[in-house]
C-alpha positions as a printed NumPy array, in Angstrom:
array([[ -0.122,   0.142,  -0.099],
       [  1.471,   3.255,  -1.025],
       [  2.806,   5.483,   2.633],
       [  0.761,   7.495,   4.258],
       [ -1.815,   7.56 ,   2.377],
       [ -5.783,   7.131,   2.508],
       [ -7.667,   5.764,  -0.412],
       [ -9.983,   8.53 ,  -1.583],
       [-14.113,   7.703,  -3.02 ],
       [-13.742,   4.993,  -5.238],
       [-12.075,   5.958,  -8.149],
       [-13.656,   4.688, -11.719],
       [-12.224,   4.783, -15.123],
       [-15.909,   6.427, -16.071],
       [-18.246,   8.088, -13.528],
       [-20.99 ,   9.598, -16.082],
       [-23.461,   9.398, -13.001],
       [-21.554,  12.629, -11.627],
       [-20.936,  14.228, -14.886],
       [-24.395,  14.256, -15.257],
       [-25.932,  15.362, -12.405],
       [-25.579,  18.898, -13.027],
       [-26.956,  18.352, -16.189],
       [-29.846,  16.717, -14.793],
       [-32.883,  19.421, -15.515],
       [-32.079,  20.136, -18.785],
       [-32.017,  16.331, -19.271],
       [-35.109,  16.235, -18.277],
       [-36.565,  19.241, -20.092],
       [-35.171,  17.616, -23.443],
       [-36.689,  14.189, -22.891],
       [-39.732,  15.997, -21.89 ],
       [-39.726,  17.886, -25.36 ],
       [-39.323,  14.799, -27.223],
       [-41.873,  12.792, -25.203],
       [-44.338,  15.954, -25.653],
       [-43.768,  16.413, -29.635],
       [-43.505,  12.246, -30.185],
       [-41.448,  12.74 , -33.044],
       [-38.705,   9.752, -32.081],
       [-37.669,   9.334, -35.328],
       [-36.135,  11.939, -37.158],
       [-37.986,  14.591, -34.676],
       [-36.468,  18.667, -35.045],
       [-33.201,  17.847, -32.282],
       [-31.791,  15.599, -34.919],
       [-31.417,  18.391, -37.134],
       [-30.928,  20.983, -34.656],
       [-27.927,  18.996, -33.552],
       [-26.677,  18.632, -36.702],
       [-25.943,  21.769, -37.33 ],
       [-24.854,  22.777, -33.757],
       [-22.108,  19.809, -34.592],
       [-21.405,  21.447, -37.561],
       [-21.022,  24.757, -35.74 ],
       [-18.985,  23.35 , -33.493],
       [-15.947,  21.714, -35.517],
       [-15.744,  24.658, -38.413],
       [-18.966,  24.21 , -40.958],
       [-18.715,  20.141, -42.204],
       [-21.939,  18.399, -42.97 ],
       [-22.672,  16.595, -40.381],
       [-25.087,  13.43 , -41.047],
       [-25.943,  11.616, -37.947],
       [-26.719,   7.799, -37.893],
       [-26.77 ,   5.166, -35.219],
       [-23.174,   4.13 , -34.218],
       [-20.108,   4.576, -34.886],
       [-19.755,   1.293, -36.638],
       [-22.093,   1.94 , -38.88 ],
       [-20.457,   5.67 , -39.268],
       [-17.472,   3.781, -41.071],
       [-19.663,   1.566, -42.803],
       [-21.46 ,   4.201, -44.277],
       [-18.346,   6.63 , -45.163],
       [-16.931,   3.708, -47.298],
       [-20.556,   3.207, -48.714],
       [-20.189,   6.4  , -50.081],
       [-17.104,   5.982, -52.05 ],
       [-19.035,   3.191, -54.683],
       [-15.65 ,   0.76 , -54.335],
       [-15.249,  -2.601, -56.439],
       [-15.681,  -5.575, -54.253],
       [-12.571,  -6.939, -52.626],
       [-10.589,  -2.942, -53.162],
       [ -8.609,  -2.88 , -50.108],
       [ -8.497,  -0.584, -47.063],
       [ -5.272,   0.814, -45.144],
       [ -5.618,   1.001, -41.782],
       [ -3.614,   0.216, -38.343],
       [ -3.306,  -3.045, -36.684],
       [ -3.507,  -1.396, -33.377],
       [ -7.166,  -0.229, -33.262],
       [-10.579,  -1.187, -32.055],
       [-12.182,  -3.788, -34.13 ],
       [-15.234,  -1.981, -35.415],
       [-12.298,  -0.581, -38.107],
       [-11.712,  -3.199, -39.55 ],
       [-14.832,  -4.556, -39.117],
       [-16.766,  -1.649, -41.354],
       [-14.932,  -3.105, -43.968],
       [-14.888,  -6.864, -43.706],
       [-18.729,  -6.601, -43.622],
       [-18.971,  -4.521, -47.071],
       [-16.899,  -7.267, -49.156],
       [-13.646,  -4.812, -48.8  ],
       [-10.265,  -6.084, -47.626],
       [ -8.817,  -4.644, -44.55 ],
       [ -4.968,  -4.407, -45.004],
       [ -3.295,  -3.243, -41.79 ],
       [ -0.072,  -1.873, -41.295],
       [  1.88 ,  -1.268, -38.616],
       [  1.901,   2.117, -36.413],
       [  4.095,   4.772, -35.244],
       [  5.41 ,   3.825, -31.16 ],
       [  4.769,   7.345, -30.384],
       [  1.06 ,   8.356, -30.89 ],
       [  0.178,   5.068, -31.602],
       [ -1.554,   6.089, -35.493],
       [ -0.957,   5.217, -39.033],
       [  2.908,   4.73 , -39.817],
       [  2.847,   7.136, -42.755],
       [  5.348,   5.718, -44.882],
       [  3.946,   1.83 , -43.666],
       [  1.042,   2.864, -45.51 ],
       [  2.551,   4.384, -48.712],
       [  4.461,   0.865, -48.359],
       [  0.764,  -1.03 , -48.716],
       [ -0.763,   0.876, -51.763],
       [ -1.809,  -1.133, -54.565],
       [ -3.941,  -0.458, -57.713],
       [ -6.581,  -2.102, -55.463],
       [ -6.259,   0.13 , -52.492],
       [ -9.351,   1.882, -52.889],
       [ -8.904,   4.176, -49.372],
       [ -7.018,   5.315, -46.313],
       [ -8.433,   4.751, -43.215],
       [ -7.159,   6.766, -40.806],
       [ -7.77 ,   6.386, -36.587],
       [ -7.34 ,   9.196, -34.326],
       [ -6.411,   6.393, -31.369],
       [ -6.492,   7.993, -27.736],
       [ -7.78 ,  11.251, -28.067],
       [ -4.987,  12.593, -30.29 ],
       [ -4.764,  12.905, -34.292],
       [ -2.665,  10.879, -36.596],
       [ -0.264,  12.164, -38.812],
       [ -2.933,  13.941, -41.285],
       [  0.089,  16.229, -42.958],
       [  1.904,  12.923, -44.469],
       [ -1.867,  11.029, -45.037],
       [ -3.09 ,  13.939, -46.762],
       [ -0.359,  14.617, -49.107],
       [  0.215,  10.65 , -49.41 ],
       [ -3.449,  10.354, -49.666],
       [ -3.652,  14.048, -52.545],
       [ -0.576,  12.313, -54.96 ],
       [ -1.711,   8.892, -55.296],
       [ -5.694,  10.057, -55.732],
       [ -7.372,   7.648, -52.779],
       [ -9.753,   8.85 , -50.532],
       [ -8.938,   9.227, -46.704],
       [-11.458,   8.274, -43.755],
       [-11.106,   9.077, -40.684],
       [-11.949,   7.173, -37.712],
       [-12.432,  10.018, -34.967],
       [-15.1  ,   7.996, -32.674],
       [-12.254,   8.867, -29.935],
       [-11.093,  12.646, -30.576],
       [-13.735,  14.701, -31.344],
       [-12.772,  18.374, -30.64 ],
       [ -9.249,  17.677, -31.537],
       [ -7.298,  20.024, -34.081],
       [ -4.474,  19.314, -36.184],
       [ -2.051,  21.889, -36.924],
       [ -0.435,  21.916, -41.014],
       [  2.864,  23.358, -41.981],
       [  0.99 ,  26.179, -43.766],
       [ -0.679,  27.443, -40.362],
       [ -3.502,  25.786, -40.9  ],
       [ -5.291,  24.684, -37.852],
       [ -8.299,  22.003, -38.538],
       [-10.692,  19.428, -36.682],
       [ -9.961,  15.824, -36.245],
       [-12.406,  13.993, -38.445],
       [-12.639,  17.172, -40.979],
       [ -9.626,  16.161, -43.441],
       [-10.408,  13.781, -45.498],
       [-13.39 ,  13.024, -47.746],
       [-14.998,  11.494, -44.669],
       [-14.942,  11.414, -41.105],
       [-16.429,   9.701, -38.367],
       [-17.481,   9.866, -34.741],
       [-19.038,   7.698, -32.425],
       [-21.753,   8.689, -29.519],
       [-21.126,   5.748, -27.564],
       [-21.77 ,   6.762, -23.347],
       [-17.8  ,   6.24 , -22.913],
       [-16.979,   8.825, -25.64 ],
       [-15.937,  12.128, -24.779],
       [-19.484,  13.581, -26.465],
       [-21.353,  10.213, -25.255],
       [-24.86 ,  10.007, -25.788],
       [-27.235,   7.525, -22.915],
       [-26.92 ,   4.349, -25.781],
       [-25.029,   4.44 , -29.156],
       [-25.064,   7.131, -31.889],
       [-22.631,   8.002, -34.437],
       [-21.724,  10.743, -36.971],
       [-19.835,  11.65 , -40.143],
       [-19.15 ,  14.93 , -41.325],
       [-18.149,  16.237, -44.67 ],
       [-17.588,  18.878, -46.752],
       [-18.823,  17.421, -49.846],
       [-22.656,  19.089, -50.352],
       [-23.028,  16.024, -52.696],
       [-21.442,  13.403, -50.782],
       [-23.327,  15.25 , -47.472],
       [-26.659,  14.197, -49.884],
       [-25.686,  10.747, -50.527],
       [-24.959,   9.813, -46.92 ],
       [-28.122,  11.103, -45.868],
       [-29.991,   8.724, -48.494],
       [-27.342,   5.561, -47.767],
       [-28.391,   6.573, -43.879],
       [-31.757,   6.543, -44.368],
       [-32.634,   3.107, -46.571],
       [-31.571,   4.714, -50.201],
       [-34.773,   6.897, -49.948],
       [-34.439,  10.166, -52.405],
       [-37.726,  10.906, -50.977],
       [-39.965,   8.441, -48.701],
       [-40.946,   5.216, -50.399],
       [-38.49 ,   5.656, -53.255],
       [-35.342,   4.131, -52.924],
       [-32.096,   5.318, -55.13 ],
       [-30.171,   3.4  , -53.225],
       [-29.493,   0.511, -51.38 ],
       [-28.83 ,   2.063, -47.958],
       [-28.916,   0.862, -44.345],
       [-31.551,   2.034, -41.605],
       [-28.797,   3.784, -39.346],
       [-30.349,   6.695, -37.983],
       [-30.048,   8.411, -34.563],
       [-32.9  ,   8.704, -32.396],
       [-34.251,  11.68 , -31.801],
       [-34.532,  11.564, -28.147],
       [-30.596,  11.032, -28.451],
       [-30.346,  13.448, -30.248],
       [-32.025,  15.884, -27.573],
       [-29.592,  14.664, -25.181],
       [-26.448,  15.181, -26.733],
       [-27.551,  18.702, -27.579],
       [-28.04 ,  19.423, -23.859],
       [-24.32 ,  17.605, -23.439],
       [-22.928,  19.193, -26.102],
       [-21.862,  22.924, -24.996],
       [-20.193,  21.465, -22.427],
       [-17.736,  19.297, -24.227],
       [-14.824,  22.144, -24.573],
       [-14.591,  22.758, -20.534],
       [-14.679,  18.5  , -19.88 ],
       [-12.134,  18.323, -22.661],
       [ -9.837,  21.105, -20.902],
       [-10.501,  19.147, -17.424],
       [ -9.312,  15.827, -19.405],
       [ -6.057,  17.911, -20.866],
       [ -5.118,  19.244, -16.52 ],
       [ -5.966,  15.728, -15.726],
       [ -3.037,  14.748, -18.317],
       [ -1.114,  17.568, -17.368],
       [ -0.987,  16.021, -13.63 ],
       [ -0.278,  12.956, -14.574],
       [  2.497,  13.693, -16.675],
       [  4.385,  15.658, -14.098],
       [  3.669,  13.22 , -11.498],
       [  4.576,  10.045, -13.685],
       [  7.244,  11.449, -16.066],
       [ 10.545,  10.107, -15.516],
       [ 10.144,   6.859, -13.324],
       [ 12.228,   4.272, -15.167],
       [ 10.646,   1.134, -17.331],
       [  6.784,   3.859, -18.246],
       [  6.058,   6.262, -20.237],
       [  3.323,   8.843, -20.645],
       [  2.044,   9.705, -23.689],
       [  3.315,  11.426, -26.191],
       [  1.397,  14.887, -27.791],
       [  2.746,  15.317, -31.195],
       [  3.51 ,  19.033, -31.049],
       [  0.998,  19.3  , -34.779],
       [ -2.23 ,  18.339, -33.001],
       [ -3.98 ,  18.812, -29.494],
       [ -4.766,  15.489, -27.32 ],
       [ -8.386,  15.487, -25.916],
       [ -7.477,  12.913, -23.875],
       [-10.304,  10.042, -24.509],
       [ -7.826,   7.707, -22.926],
       [ -4.353,   8.587, -20.431],
       [ -2.59 ,   5.5  , -22.06 ],
       [  1.288,   4.485, -20.431],
       [  3.675,   2.005, -22.087],
       [  5.439,  -0.577, -19.628],
       [  8.95 ,  -0.956, -21.286],
       [  8.845,  -5.029, -20.504],
       [  5.355,  -6.765, -21.5  ],
       [  5.099,  -9.083, -17.921],
       [  5.044,  -6.028, -15.92 ],
       [  1.975,  -4.597, -17.603],
       [  0.048,  -7.226, -15.893],
       [  2.082,  -6.431, -12.943],
       [  1.249,  -3.307, -12.918],
       [ -2.706,  -3.722, -13.412],
       [ -2.878,  -5.827, -10.548],
       [ -1.307,  -4.451,  -8.484],
       [ -3.67 ,  -0.984,  -9.238],
       [ -6.568,  -3.49 ,  -8.436],
       [ -5.884,  -4.552,  -5.615],
       [ -5.358,  -0.884,  -4.477],
       [ -8.516,   0.344,  -5.897],
       [ -7.19 ,   1.532,  -8.737],
       [ -8.955,   0.85 , -12.136],
       [ -7.363,   0.476, -15.683],
       [ -7.918,  -0.648, -18.965],
       [ -5.841,  -2.126, -21.516],
       [ -7.194,  -0.758, -25.24 ],
       [ -6.105,  -3.346, -26.492],
       [ -5.237,  -6.661, -25.71 ],
       [ -4.941,  -8.447, -29.225],
       [ -4.221,  -6.399, -32.615],
       [ -6.85 ,  -7.099, -35.001],
       [ -4.75 ,  -9.22 , -37.445],
       [ -4.676, -11.585, -35.106],
       [ -7.934, -11.714, -34.114],
       [ -9.47 , -15.288, -35.042],
       [-12.244, -13.07 , -37.003],
       [ -9.51 , -11.502, -39.516],
       [ -7.571, -14.612, -39.468],
       [ -8.431, -15.581, -43.237],
       [ -6.312, -12.272, -44.638],
       [ -3.376, -14.293, -43.202],
       [ -0.66 , -11.656, -41.373],
       [  1.55 , -13.888, -39.254],
       [  2.848, -12.865, -35.991],
       [  5.608, -10.593, -35.939],
       [  4.428,  -8.528, -39.021],
       [  3.466,  -5.402, -37.196],
       [  5.997,  -5.751, -34.256],
       [  4.819,  -2.355, -33.336],
       [  1.307,  -2.984, -32.636],
       [  1.986,  -6.41 , -31.244],
       [  4.228,  -4.762, -28.602],
       [  1.835,  -2.289, -27.688],
       [ -0.904,  -4.611, -26.717],
       [  1.223,  -6.502, -24.259],
       [  2.459,  -3.273, -22.49 ],
       [ -0.143,  -0.1  , -22.934],
       [ -1.886,   0.191, -20.22 ],
       [ -4.789,   3.167, -19.777],
       [ -5.485,   5.255, -15.937],
       [ -8.71 ,   6.404, -15.097],
       [ -9.855,   9.942, -16.84 ],
       [-12.185,  11.591, -17.022],
       [-13.827,  15.172, -15.866],
       [-15.142,  14.403, -12.605],
       [-11.793,  12.826, -10.768],
       [-10.769,  15.149,  -7.783],
       [ -7.142,  15.658,  -6.883],
       [ -7.713,  13.577,  -3.855],
       [ -8.441,  10.527,  -6.53 ],
       [ -5.507,  12.075,  -8.825],
       [ -2.943,  12.083,  -5.942],
       [ -3.601,   8.796,  -5.082],
       [ -3.542,   7.388,  -8.42 ],
       [  0.023,   8.236,  -9.615],
       [  0.89 ,   7.664,  -5.837],
       [ -0.067,   4.07 ,  -6.181],
       [  1.558,   4.005,  -9.603],
       [  4.372,   5.631,  -8.339],
       [  4.841,   2.796,  -5.429],
       [  4.616,  -0.247,  -7.427],
       [  8.194,   0.962,  -9.11 ],
       [  9.43 ,   1.612,  -5.977],
       [  8.527,  -1.557,  -4.205],
       [  9.918,  -3.109,  -7.58 ],
       [ 13.381,  -1.406,  -7.299],
       [ 13.61 ,  -2.353,  -3.924],
       [ 13.024,  -5.904,  -4.685],
       [ 15.811,  -5.479,  -7.094]])
């Protein structure tokens, strides 16, 4: 047990009940309005939320949909790629990134990630391009942008669409070499996000959205997300039934204005963690790309040695500090993707990260006492390890 420390109030990876408590009157009003209007599908709150989120992100068209996985699938559908076209994506990501391509009959082509940001390695992307490449699917992992400068240059030079999976980095910004700054998810042909409850902007169930600056593509995406309809009962395209519920949109409208404050709180907590945990031998704090802001969907440590990660996690658990491994198995080694034929060892950075990453709790409601206890417990493990060496 860390010396002279008393555990504070229970620590959770996410504390939505406490986060929502100050918003309860506004949430109740939003719920009441939806019930009174009784327009549960494509009600007025859906269009209003799309407009407000567009304004927050600097003006792209926003197409709400049922969830983040559907958003990815719809983004790929809007490209009208031939069967078995190749989609380049990272080996270190949540499975939905690959799943969206695979269910459409497209072929996921995995590449390794950078050991710093954990996002796509542009050099590996370039090397993986073939005449069958249909899109580059970049993931802004854990709250930080992928190398959009390099990826956009590759995509433009090779005439390949760039899709952004922005499920974990809503509100993050990227600054290009020419000084232009833009929001994550608004650089490629299409960007996507998720409103899964645990996201930085989470709904009270599933939800997602798609972003594009192309008005014609936005119209097409709206049709694809609504059974391919050009107007009611007239189906020009094969589409999906993927609509954001009016109730979810109404509740998200209440939360959206608070997102900058919550993001700033996450960033302050990350600064605290950096100051308290930086410099510990065998432990790396998150790298911050100077071209990207970081909204810290996760605060992810990297351990020097694989067995130590599990030891740290068990020590934290025993002392009341939750933690999570995102992700324990790289996508190319999941049984569902064995048909692609990728052997173990092909993507060493991704595979090493799966053995060594560990995410600490980071959410806007953590108190300073809790932060002190979390970081002191981490430090206590390494002090104990050194004393036993």
